C-alpha positions as a Markdown table, in Angstrom:
| # | Residue | x | y | z |
|---|---|---|---|---|
| 1 | Unk | -54.7 | -90.5 | 25.6 |
| 2 | Unk | -57.9 | -90.9 | 23.5 |
| 3 | Unk | -59.5 | -88.3 | 25.6 |
| 4 | Unk | -57.2 | -85.8 | 24.9 |
| 5 | Unk | -57.2 | -86.5 | 21.1 |
| 6 | Unk | -61.0 | -86.2 | 21.4 |
| 7 | Unk | -60.8 | -82.5 | 23.3 |
| 8 | Unk | -58.8 | -81.5 | 20.9 |
| 9 | Unk | -60.7 | -82.5 | 17.7 |
| 10 | Unk | -64.0 | -80.8 | 19.2 |
| 11 | Unk | -61.6 | -77.9 | 20.3 |
| 12 | Unk | -60.4 | -77.5 | 16.8 |
| 13 | Unk | -63.6 | -78.0 | 14.9 |
| 14 | Unk | -65.5 | -75.6 | 17.2 |
| 15 | Unk | -62.8 | -73.2 | 16.3 |
| 16 | Unk | -63.0 | -73.8 | 12.4 |
| 17 | Unk | -66.7 | -73.7 | 12.7 |
| 18 | Unk | -66.7 | -70.2 | 14.9 |
| 19 | Unk | -64.2 | -68.2 | 12.5 |
| 20 | Unk | -66.6 | -69.1 | 9.0 |
| 21 | Unk | -69.4 | -68.1 | 11.5 |
| 22 | Unk | -68.0 | -64.6 | 12.2 |
| 23 | Unk | -66.1 | -64.0 | 8.9 |
| 24 | Unk | -69.8 | -63.7 | 7.5 |
| 25 | Unk | -71.3 | -60.2 | 8.0 |
| 26 | Unk | -74.8 | -58.2 | 7.5 |
| 27 | Unk | -74.5 | -55.2 | 5.4 |
| 28 | Unk | -77.0 | -52.3 | 4.7 |
| 29 | Unk | -76.9 | -49.4 | 3.0 |
| 30 | Unk | -78.2 | -46.9 | 0.5 |
| 31 | Unk | -77.0 | -45.4 | -2.8 |
| 32 | Unk | -76.9 | -44.9 | -6.4 |
| 33 | Unk | -76.6 | -47.5 | -8.7 |
| 34 | Unk | -73.7 | -46.6 | -11.5 |
| 35 | Unk | -73.2 | -50.1 | -13.1 |
| 36 | Unk | -75.0 | -53.1 | -13.4 |
| 37 | Unk | -73.8 | -56.0 | -15.2 |
| 38 | Unk | -76.8 | -58.7 | -15.5 |
| 39 | Unk | -74.8 | -61.3 | -17.3 |
| 40 | Unk | -72.2 | -61.7 | -14.3 |
| 41 | Unk | -74.8 | -60.6 | -11.9 |
| 42 | Unk | -72.7 | -57.7 | -10.7 |
| 43 | Unk | -73.6 | -54.1 | -10.0 |
| 44 | Unk | -71.9 | -51.2 | -8.6 |
| 45 | Unk | -73.3 | -48.8 | -6.1 |
| 46 | Unk | -72.1 | -45.3 | -5.2 |
| 47 | Unk | -73.1 | -45.2 | -1.6 |
| 48 | Unk | -74.3 | -42.1 | -0.1 |
| 49 | Unk | -73.6 | -43.3 | 3.5 |
| 50 | Unk | -71.3 | -45.9 | 5.1 |
| 51 | Unk | -72.5 | -49.5 | 4.2 |
| 52 | Unk | -73.1 | -50.3 | 7.7 |
| 53 | Unk | -71.4 | -53.7 | 8.9 |
| 54 | Unk | -72.7 | -55.9 | 12.1 |
| 55 | Unk | -69.2 | -55.7 | 14.2 |
| 56 | Unk | -66.8 | -53.6 | 12.0 |
| 57 | Unk | -65.1 | -50.8 | 12.9 |
| 58 | Unk | -63.4 | -49.1 | 9.6 |
| 59 | Unk | -62.4 | -46.0 | 7.6 |
| 60 | Unk | -65.0 | -43.7 | 6.4 |
| 61 | Unk | -65.2 | -44.4 | 2.5 |
| 62 | Unk | -68.8 | -42.6 | 2.0 |
| 63 | Unk | -69.4 | -41.5 | -1.2 |
| 64 | Unk | -67.3 | -44.6 | -3.1 |
| 65 | Unk | -68.6 | -46.8 | -5.4 |
| 66 | Unk | -68.8 | -50.3 | -4.5 |
| 67 | Unk | -69.1 | -53.5 | -6.5 |
| 68 | Unk | -71.5 | -56.3 | -5.4 |
| 69 | Unk | -72.3 | -59.3 | -6.5 |
| 70 | Unk | -76.4 | -60.0 | -6.6 |
| 71 | Unk | -78.1 | -63.3 | -5.2 |
| 72 | Unk | -81.8 | -63.6 | -4.7 |
| 73 | Unk | -82.5 | -60.0 | -5.7 |
| 74 | Unk | -84.1 | -59.0 | -9.1 |
| 75 | Unk | -81.7 | -56.8 | -11.2 |
| 76 | Unk | -84.6 | -56.3 | -13.5 |
| 77 | Unk | -86.2 | -53.6 | -11.5 |
| 78 | Unk | -83.0 | -51.3 | -11.2 |
| 79 | Unk | -81.6 | -48.9 | -13.6 |
| 80 | Unk | -78.3 | -46.8 | -13.4 |
| 81 | Unk | -79.2 | -43.9 | -12.0 |
| 82 | Unk | -81.8 | -45.2 | -9.6 |
| 83 | Unk | -81.6 | -44.4 | -6.0 |
| 84 | Unk | -82.0 | -47.6 | -3.9 |
| 85 | Unk | -81.6 | -49.2 | -0.7 |
| 86 | Unk | -79.9 | -52.8 | 0.0 |
| 87 | Unk | -78.7 | -55.5 | 2.2 |
| 88 | Unk | -76.7 | -58.4 | 2.1 |
| 89 | Unk | -73.6 | -60.1 | 3.3 |
| 90 | Unk | -69.8 | -59.9 | 3.0 |
| 91 | Unk | -67.9 | -62.6 | 3.4 |
| 92 | Unk | -64.3 | -63.3 | 2.7 |
| 93 | Unk | -64.0 | -60.0 | 1.2 |
| 94 | Unk | -67.0 | -60.7 | -1.5 |
| 95 | Unk | -70.0 | -58.4 | -0.5 |
| 96 | Unk | -73.3 | -59.8 | -1.7 |
| 97 | Unk | -76.7 | -58.3 | -2.3 |
| 98 | Unk | -79.2 | -60.1 | -1.3 |
| 99 | Unk | -82.2 | -57.7 | -1.4 |
| 100 | Unk | -82.2 | -54.3 | -3.2 |
| 101 | Unk | -85.0 | -51.9 | -3.2 |
| 102 | Unk | -85.8 | -48.7 | -5.5 |
| 103 | Unk | -86.5 | -45.5 | -3.3 |
| 104 | Unk | -89.6 | -43.9 | -4.8 |
């Protein structure tokens, strides 16, 4: 009985950790900055291509503006109207940019 409890607890822990790891996906894309809120640390980018997400298949929403939180990237270097490339993560429906570069 004690062995069965240990096995079940281990299986539950592995399932929980596995779902958290799978829930976070890497995203990359290019687009034009449409809005920046430096106080709240958010940015809106009208993507020229669908941001690619590792392991995700979905509807084509090319050309739509997406809102992103920004973490670890400097918003002072980009302005509305700039064309940018970006990368980050999506977890729990929240898209977070960790790197953003202005195209030259």
